[in-house]
C-alpha positions, 0 to 999 in steps of 0.5 A: 496154905499161903499167908495171903489166902489165910488173911483173906479167909480170916477177913471173910470169917470175921465179917461172917461172925460179926453179921451173925453176932448182930442177929444174936445181939438184936434178938437177945431179949426177944421171944425165941422159937425153940425147934427142939428141946432136951433136958440139957440142951435147946435148939432154936430157929435162930441157930439155923438162921445164923448158920445160913447167914454165915454160910452165905457170907463164906461161900460168896468168897470161898465157893469151893470150901465145904462147911461142917456146922452144928446145924448141918453140912454143905459142899463136898464132905471129903473136900481138902478144905472145910469151914467148921461153924458153931453159929450160936455157941451157948444156945441155952444161955442165949435162950434164957437171955444170958449174954454169954454166947458167941459165934465160932468159925474155923477154917481147916485144911487136910494135912497131906504129909506122906505116910500119915492119914490125912487129918484136918488142921485148923489154919484160921480161927475166929470167935466173936462175943457180940455182947461184950464186942470181943473178937478173938482171931488167930492164924496158925504160926502167928500170935493170937489177938483180942480186939487188936492186941496180942494175948497170952495164956496165964503163967499159973502152975499151981492147981490151988491158984488156978481158975478152971472151967468145966463143961458137962455134955448132954448125956446121963452117962457123961454126967455120971462120969464127970461129976466125981471128977468135978467133986474132987477138982472143986476142992483143989482148984481155986475156983471151978466155973461152968459158963455154958459156952465152950468157945468162950471158955477156950478164948478165956484160957487164951486170954489168961482169964481161965487157966484151964478148961475141961470137957469129956464130951464135946463136938469139933464145931465147939472147939476148932476155932478156940483150940487154934486161938489157945495154941497161938496164945502159947497154951495147950489144946489136948484132945482125944477122939471118943465115941460119936461123930466129931466128938472129943474129950479135951483138956485146954490149959496154959500148958502148965496144968494138964498133968495135974488135971489128968491126975484127977481125971483118971481118979474120976 
């Protein structure tokens, strides 16, 4: 993907993210229409509204690019390029009027190297927190940015000094599998946090606020943009596909902690 096209895609994604963010900011304290509810998750009418707004903005400039979003897909599912969108990452927080949620938009391109199965690689990543007005951006091969300044991951290599974020997926099986790991880790890390937004947890690692972030069951639209931002900030975005469409287990870190975290992951 040529640099000029990457820059154009980044500008388009930023515009779309800010438009959806404005809707989120306007509706933080408004009554929200819940369209589906489970014990550990919520879907809002605004989720769909924000994705449609993002889709319209992206297709106005890139009509040939497919879209894979938490609220549905558009275009050719086998297209060489696709947008990966989470219109409101942190929906439960947002529903409860907690201002810790964001918009996540990534542009992925199929890697067509000879002899390899074609896989999607993220070329552009944007995460926007409308409540703190923080915008993270990255283009593959370039530095990661927060509101116009270059960011880097932390240099903490001791687990005892690390601030680690964890997420818990929606299924009972995942909770049963993850809680023993949490119980061990909370005794060894400086602090363990559960903030409720995967994309923001990843950008916090990229910015050096967190030292690592762990999930045992997460979807691609939650992590595509944040993963690139972490890598461009000098961190490590380790993930492995698991059962379920577009699902992964993942350890994001400053690059110094994964082996120490995996020790407890195996024990868990």
